[in-house]
MMTF fields as JSON, N, C-alpha, C and O atoms, coordinates in Angstrom:
{
  "mmtfVersion": "1.0.0",
  "mmtfProducer": "UNKNOWN",
  "numBonds": 399,
  "numAtoms": 400,
  "numGroups": 100,
  "numChains": 1,
  "numModels": 1,
  "chainsPerModel": [1],
  "groupsPerChain": [100],
  "chainIdList": ["A"],
  "bondAtomList": [4, 2, 8, 6, 12, 10, 16, 14, 20, 18, 24, 22, 28, 26, 32, 30, 36, 34, 40, 38, 44, 42, 48, 46, 52, 50, 56, 54, 60, 58, 64, 62, 68, 66, 72, 70, 76, 74, 80, 78, 84, 82, 88, 86, 92, 90, 96, 94, 100, 98, 104, 102, 108, 106, 112, 110, 116, 114, 120, 118, 124, 122, 128, 126, 132, 130, 136, 134, 140, 138, 144, 142, 148, 146, 152, 150, 156, 154, 160, 158, 164, 162, 168, 166, 172, 170, 176, 174, 180, 178, 184, 182, 188, 186, 192, 190, 196, 194, 200, 198, 204, 202, 208, 206, 212, 210, 216, 214, 220, 218, 224, 222, 228, 226, 232, 230, 236, 234, 240, 238, 244, 242, 248, 246, 252, 250, 256, 254, 260, 258, 264, 262, 268, 266, 272, 270, 276, 274, 280, 278, 284, 282, 288, 286, 292, 290, 296, 294, 300, 298, 304, 302, 308, 306, 312, 310, 316, 314, 320, 318, 324, 322, 328, 326, 332, 330, 336, 334, 340, 338, 344, 342, 348, 346, 352, 350, 356, 354, 360, 358, 364, 362, 368, 366, 372, 370, 376, 374, 380, 378, 384, 382, 388, 386, 392, 390, 396, 394],
  "bondOrderList": [1, 1, 1, 1, 1, 1, 1, 1, 1, 1, 1, 1, 1, 1, 1, 1, 1, 1, 1, 1, 1, 1, 1, 1, 1, 1, 1, 1, 1, 1, 1, 1, 1, 1, 1, 1, 1, 1, 1, 1, 1, 1, 1, 1, 1, 1, 1, 1, 1, 1, 1, 1, 1, 1, 1, 1, 1, 1, 1, 1, 1, 1, 1, 1, 1, 1, 1, 1, 1, 1, 1, 1, 1, 1, 1, 1, 1, 1, 1, 1, 1, 1, 1, 1, 1, 1, 1, 1, 1, 1, 1, 1, 1, 1, 1, 1, 1, 1, 1],
  "groupList": [{"groupName": "UNK", "atomNameList": ["N", "CA", "C", "O"], "elementList": ["N", "C", "C", "O"], "formalChargeList": [0, 0, 0, 0], "bondAtomList": [1, 0, 2, 1, 3, 2], "bondOrderList": [1, 1, 2], "singleLetterCode": "X", "chemCompType": "L-PEPTIDE LINKING"}],
  "groupTypeList": [0, 0, 0, 0, 0, 0, 0, 0, 0, 0, 0, 0, 0, 0, 0, 0, 0, 0, 0, 0, 0, 0, 0, 0, 0, 0, 0, 0, 0, 0, 0, 0, 0, 0, 0, 0, 0, 0, 0, 0, 0, 0, 0, 0, 0, 0, 0, 0, 0, 0, 0, 0, 0, 0, 0, 0, 0, 0, 0, 0, 0, 0, 0, 0, 0, 0, 0, 0, 0, 0, 0, 0, 0, 0, 0, 0, 0, 0, 0, 0, 0, 0, 0, 0, 0, 0, 0, 0, 0, 0, 0, 0, 0, 0, 0, 0, 0, 0, 0, 0],
  "groupIdList": [1, 2, 3, 4, 5, 6, 7, 8, 9, 10, 11, 12, 13, 14, 15, 16, 17, 18, 19, 20, 21, 22, 23, 24, 25, 26, 27, 28, 29, 30, 31, 32, 33, 34, 35, 36, 37, 38, 39, 40, 41, 42, 43, 44, 45, 46, 47, 48, 49, 50, 51, 52, 53, 54, 55, 56, 57, 58, 59, 60, 61, 62, 63, 64, 65, 66, 67, 68, 69, 70, 71, 72, 73, 74, 75, 76, 77, 78, 79, 80, 81, 82, 83, 84, 85, 86, 87, 88, 89, 90, 91, 92, 93, 94, 95, 96, 97, 98, 99, 100],
  "secStructList": [7, 7, 1, 3, 3, 3, 7, 1, 1, 7, 3, 3, 3, 7, 7, 7, 7, 7, 4, 4, 4, 1, 5, 2, 2, 2, 2, 2, 2, 2, 7, 1, 2, 2, 2, 2, 2, 2, 4, 4, 4, 1, 5, 7, 6, 6, 1, 7, 2, 2, 2, 2, 2, 2, 2, 2, 2, 2, 2, 2, 2, 2, 2, 2, 6, 6, 7, 2, 2, 2, 2, 2, 2, 2, 2, 2, 2, 2, 2, 2, 2, 2, 4, 4, 4, 6, 7, 2, 2, 2, 2, 2, 2, 2, 2, 2, 2, 2, 6, 7],
  "xCoordList": [0.841, 0.0, 0.89, 1.923, 0.497, 1.254, 1.305, 0.358, 2.412, 2.562, 2.609, 3.228, 1.953, 1.94, 1.278, 0.867, 1.191, 0.641, 1.66, 2.362, 1.728, 2.592, 1.822, 1.151, 1.929, 1.307, 2.321, 3.485, 1.897, 2.847, 3.434, 4.584, 2.655, 3.124, 3.164, 3.317, 3.031, 3.044, 3.544, 3.454, 4.062, 4.478, 3.949, 4.263, 3.152, 2.575, 2.893, 2.584, 3.501, 3.857, 3.166, 2.906, 2.877, 2.253, 2.683, 3.093, 2.582, 2.904, 1.66, 0.559, 1.832, 0.728, 0.862, 1.968, -0.272, -0.289, -1.081, -2.229, -0.471, -1.17, -1.894, -1.267, -3.205, -3.991, -3.852, -3.981, -3.592, -3.448, -2.213, -2.11, -1.278, -0.048, -0.172, 0.704, -1.245, -1.45, -2.237, -3.18, -1.851, -2.624, -3.933, -3.977, -4.99, -6.315, -6.449, -7.324, -5.607, -5.728, -5.666, -6.42, -4.784, -4.624, -5.937, -6.356, -6.583, -7.834, -8.989, -9.844, -9.021, -10.096, -10.011, -11.04, -8.816, -8.643, -8.989, -9.26, -8.982, -9.387, -10.824, -11.187, -11.638, -13.016, -13.864, -14.675, -13.666, -14.537, -15.172, -14.575, -16.359, -17.012, -16.148, -16.071, -15.509, -14.699, -13.525, -13.242, -12.846, -11.713, -12.171, -11.497, -13.309, -13.836, -14.14, -13.839, -14.731, -15.048, -13.759, -13.678, -12.765, -11.498, -10.755, -9.996, -10.969, -10.248, -10.579, -9.827, -11.685, -12.057, -11.027, -10.917, -10.277, -9.272, -7.924, -7.083, -7.715, -6.404, -6.164, -7.054, -4.932, -4.525, -5.08, -4.807, -5.855, -6.438, -5.446, -5.737, -4.293, -3.299, -3.838, -4.352, -3.72, -4.2, -5.638, -6.143, -6.291, -7.684, -8.625, -8.409, -9.662, -10.671, -11.43, -11.956, -11.501, -12.204, -13.654, -14.147, -14.334, -15.724, -15.814, -16.721, -14.882, -14.879, -14.615, -15.226, -13.711, -13.405, -14.625, -14.981, -15.263, -16.455, -17.567, -18.238, -17.768, -18.784, -18.505, -19.413, -17.24, -16.881, -17.144, -17.706, -16.743, -16.933, -18.414, -18.798, -19.239, -20.688, -21.26, -21.984, -20.933, -21.471, -21.047, -21.855, -19.776, -19.269, -19.888, -20.175, -20.096, -20.765, -22.18, -22.627, -22.878, -24.23, -24.208, -25.086, -23.225, -23.11, -22.815, -23.393, -21.917, -21.527, -22.603, -22.768, -23.338, -24.251, -25.706, -26.535, -26.032, -27.375, -28.493, -29.529, -28.315, -29.355, -29.359, -30.364, -28.265, -28.143, -28.251, -27.245, -29.479, -29.704, -29.174, -28.733, -29.215, -28.714, -27.207, -26.737, -26.457, -25.009, -24.656, -23.7, -25.426, -25.188, -25.362, -24.524, -26.423, -26.678, -25.554, -25.115, -25.082, -23.987, -22.717, -22.03, -22.414, -21.215, -21.334, -20.368, -22.502, -22.699, -22.623, -22.105, -23.136, -23.018, -21.553, -21.134, -20.774, -19.345, -18.633, -17.758, -19.018, -18.413, -18.665, -17.769, -19.874, -20.204, -19.313, -18.766, -19.172, -18.377, -16.912, -16.305, -16.35, -14.939, -14.663, -13.592, -15.61, -15.393, -15.237, -14.622, -15.784, -15.636, -14.166, -13.753, -13.377, -11.945, -11.186, -10.082, -11.767, -11.124, -11.84, -11.515, -12.803, -13.59, -14.218, -14.149, -14.828, -15.46, -16.982, -17.675, -17.495, -18.948, -19.648, -20.695, -19.071, -19.668, -19.744, -20.762, -18.671, -18.637, -19.648, -20.297, -19.778, -20.747, -22.159, -22.959, -22.466, -23.8, -24.092, -25.192, -23.111, -23.293, -23.545, -24.407, -22.803, -22.976, -24.345, -24.996, -24.79, -26.113, -27.213, -28.182, -27.063, -28.047, -28.08, -29.15, -26.894, -26.793, -27.444, -28.137, -27.221, -27.717, -29.195, -29.809, -29.774, -31.196, -32.081, -33.296, -31.492, -32.294, -33.008, -33.728],
  "yCoordList": [-1.172, 0.0, 1.241, 1.275, 2.218, 3.452, 4.202, 4.157, 4.883, 5.672, 7.156, 7.935, 7.55, 8.957, 9.227, 8.316, 10.512, 10.993, 11.929, 12.66, 11.895, 12.837, 13.429, 12.722, 14.717, 15.428, 16.347, 16.365, 17.111, 17.994, 19.059, 19.463, 19.511, 20.587, 20.202, 21.073, 18.927, 18.559, 17.126, 16.281, 16.894, 15.565, 15.418, 16.232, 14.389, 14.177, 12.759, 11.8, 12.621, 11.313, 11.131, 12.096, 9.878, 9.561, 8.164, 7.343, 7.918, 6.595, 5.732, 6.232, 4.454, 3.503, 2.673, 2.333, 2.355, 1.526, 0.26, 0.327, -0.872, -2.146, -2.403, -2.748, -2.236, -2.367, -3.761, -3.918, -4.761, -6.125, -6.275, -7.225, -5.34, -5.411, -4.687, -4.818, -3.928, -3.203, -4.056, -4.748, -4.006, -4.698, -3.97, -2.74, -4.714, -4.101, -3.367, -2.512, -3.678, -3.074, -1.549, -0.876, -1.013, 0.443, 1.126, 2.069, 0.656, 1.288, 0.98, 1.835, -0.22, -0.556, 0.319, 0.736, 0.598, 1.437, 2.9, 3.645, 3.321, 4.695, 4.939, 6.051, 3.893, 3.925, 5.003, 5.661, 5.175, 6.044, 5.172, 4.174, 5.518, 4.69, 4.459, 3.339, 5.501, 5.381, 4.425, 3.588, 4.552, 3.673, 2.227, 1.302, 2.034, 0.678, 0.032, -1.144, 0.787, 0.246, -0.13, -1.209, 0.734, 0.439, -0.737, -1.425, -0.968, -2.05, -3.423, -4.375, -3.541, -4.822, -5.238, -6.42, -4.278, -4.561, -4.982, -5.518, -4.749, -4.958, -6.41, -7.257, -6.66, -7.988, -8.224, -7.449, -9.292, -9.618, -10.351, -10.605, -10.685, -11.409, -12.766, -13.517, -13.078, -14.372, -14.313, -15.285, -13.175, -13.03, -13.75, -13.768, -14.337, -15.026, -14.001, -13.034, -14.189, -13.228, -12.991, -11.866, -14.03, -13.859, -12.922, -12.093, -13.051, -12.176, -10.725, -9.809, -10.519, -9.154, -8.543, -7.4, -9.283, -8.783, -8.503, -7.474, -9.407, -9.193, -7.903, -7.112, -7.701, -6.502, -5.24, -4.272, -5.247, -4.068, -3.728, -2.571, -4.717, -4.485, -3.945, -2.949, -4.608, -4.21, -2.793, -1.992, -2.492, -1.159, -0.087, 1.013, -0.38, 0.583, 0.864, 2.011, -0.172, 0.028, 0.863, 1.703, 0.65, 1.44, 2.904, 3.805, 3.136, 4.508, 5.257, 6.464, 4.549, 5.212, 4.813, 5.114, 4.156, 3.628, 4.613, 4.231, 5.868, 6.88, 7.45, 8.008, 7.316, 7.86, 6.709, 6.204, 6.313, 5.146, 5.323, 4.356, 6.545, 6.792, 6.523, 5.827, 7.074, 6.871, 5.411, 4.872, 4.776, 3.364, 2.527, 1.674, 2.756, 2.015, 2.256, 1.32, 3.505, 3.813, 3.058, 2.501, 3.046, 2.337, 0.835, 0.193, 0.278, -1.158, -1.5, -2.554, -0.616, -0.827, -0.823, -1.673, 0.138, 0.191, -1.057, -1.606, -1.494, -2.686, -3.908, -4.729, -4.027, -5.13, -5.098, -6.123, -3.942, -3.804, -4.147, -4.92, -3.572, -3.799, -5.227, -5.767, -5.839, -7.201, -8.207, -9.258, -7.895, -8.791, -8.91, -9.933, -7.858, -7.902, -8.886, -9.306, -9.252, -10.179, -11.522, -12.354, -11.741, -12.982, -13.247, -14.36, -12.217, -12.325, -12.356, -12.041, -12.734, -12.757, -13.652, -13.289, -14.811, -15.752, -15.134, -15.253, -14.481, -13.863, -12.72, -12.55, -11.943, -10.844, -11.404, -10.883, -12.451, -13.061, -13.584, -13.391, -14.246, -14.783, -13.664, -13.79, -12.586, -11.464, -10.835, -10.498, -10.673, -10.094, -10.981, -10.482, -12.295, -13.213, -13.065, -13.018, -12.992, -12.882, -11.594, -11.602, -10.507, -9.21, -8.989, -8.113, -9.758, -9.58, -10.555, -10.572, -11.353, -12.281, -11.558, -12.179],
  "zCoordList": [0.0, 0.0, 0.0, 0.669, -0.726, -0.848, 0.483, 1.268, 0.723, 1.94, 1.615, 2.339, 0.523, 0.182, -1.154, -1.874, -1.459, -2.725, -3.345, -2.647, -4.659, -5.357, -6.515, -7.267, -6.641, -7.739, -8.375, -7.973, -9.36, -10.041, -9.111, -9.282, -8.135, -7.258, -5.79, -4.933, -5.48, -4.061, -3.865, -4.756, -2.69, -2.237, -0.819, 0.049, -0.579, 0.746, 1.192, 0.484, 2.351, 2.905, 4.253, 4.972, 4.576, 5.861, 6.287, 5.466, 7.568, 8.1, 8.158, 8.39, 7.951, 8.025, 9.294, 9.716, 9.889, 11.084, 10.779, 10.338, 11.012, 10.866, 12.183, 13.184, 12.182, 13.408, 14.02, 15.234, 13.197, 13.715, 14.59, 15.366, 14.469, 15.254, 16.594, 17.449, 16.786, 18.041, 19.02, 18.635, 20.277, 21.304, 21.547, 21.52, 21.783, 21.957, 23.285, 23.425, 24.259, 25.589, 25.548, 26.251, 24.739, 24.674, 24.305, 24.975, 23.246, 22.811, 23.757, 23.989, 24.298, 25.236, 26.481, 27.012, 26.946, 28.142, 27.881, 28.823, 26.62, 26.291, 26.722, 27.105, 26.657, 27.148, 26.483, 27.135, 25.184, 24.393, 23.315, 22.91, 22.843, 21.83, 20.591, 20.086, 20.108, 18.895, 19.103, 18.246, 20.238, 20.53, 20.699, 20.245, 21.35, 21.523, 20.178, 19.97, 19.275, 17.946, 17.214, 16.626, 17.242, 16.554, 17.181, 16.499, 18.466, 19.14, 18.56, 18.77, 17.837, 17.219, 16.166, 15.842, 15.635, 14.606, 15.182, 14.46, 16.457, 17.072, 17.472, 17.404, 17.888, 18.347, 19.749, 20.665, 19.917, 21.22, 22.118, 23.287, 21.585, 22.373, 22.784, 21.955, 24.064, 24.547, 25.057, 25.62, 24.857, 25.3, 24.335, 23.123, 24.903, 24.107, 23.264, 23.815, 21.943, 21.086, 21.516, 21.426, 21.977, 22.403, 23.606, 23.679, 24.544, 25.716, 25.324, 25.874, 24.379, 23.93, 23.251, 23.537, 22.363, 21.669, 22.678, 22.589, 23.635, 24.676, 25.444, 25.697, 25.81, 26.564, 25.742, 26.254, 24.483, 23.631, 23.526, 23.694, 23.251, 23.143, 24.446, 24.451, 25.55, 26.852, 27.204, 27.673, 26.975, 27.325, 26.425, 26.897, 25.158, 24.275, 24.774, 24.768, 25.201, 25.726, 26.995, 27.195, 27.853, 29.08, 28.766, 29.374, 27.819, 27.483, 26.704, 26.882, 25.841, 24.903, 25.086, 24.227, 26.167, 26.363, 26.099, 25.554, 26.47, 26.273, 24.861, 24.419, 24.165, 22.816, 21.809, 21.311, 21.526, 20.675, 19.258, 18.636, 18.744, 17.389, 17.323, 16.423, 18.275, 18.264, 18.573, 18.016, 19.459, 19.753, 18.492, 18.2, 17.75, 16.516, 15.51, 14.841, 15.395, 14.473, 14.861, 14.005, 16.151, 16.619, 16.384, 15.97, 16.643, 16.423, 14.936, 14.565, 14.089, 12.643, 12.209, 11.424, 12.721, 12.395, 12.907, 12.238, 14.098, 14.678, 13.796, 13.597, 13.272, 12.362, 11.128, 10.723, 10.544, 9.321, 9.588, 8.846, 10.644, 10.942, 11.39, 11.111, 12.075, 12.574, 11.433, 11.614, 10.275, 9.123, 8.71, 8.164, 8.971, 8.658, 9.533, 9.186, 10.658, 11.596, 11.661, 12.508, 10.782, 10.784, 12.151, 12.673, 12.719, 14.034, 13.938, 14.904, 12.777, 12.578, 13.599, 14.136, 13.861, 14.812, 16.214, 16.895, 16.635, 17.96, 18.06, 19.092, 16.993, 16.971, 17.112, 17.89, 16.372, 16.449, 17.85, 18.367, 18.469, 19.822, 20.829, 21.698, 20.712, 21.63, 21.462, 22.45, 20.232, 20.002, 20.575, 21.148, 20.422, 21.009, 22.524, 23.131, 23.129, 24.577, 25.085, 26.103, 24.382, 24.846, 24.569, 25.178, 23.669, 23.367, 24.134, 23.94, 24.989, 25.805, 26.902, 27.685]
}
């Protein structure tokens, strides 16, 4: 993947971060909806993926419970990003658990 853009009158460079190489703890500890959603892309280390997904969902509900629009947006983003990690099964299990 390219690390910059070049045009006739400009040169722009940027660094790339492989989210799979970052530990999820950093973003989970940020305890903001945006960081929690992005943490789904990170390395879970030795943590059980189902436990991480359960925690992210539960914490998003705690943080955004009154703001249903933002909660739905975050959950939609989580669904999209989780496909990059093949976590569809874990997402489905968490949704079943939370809708009981």
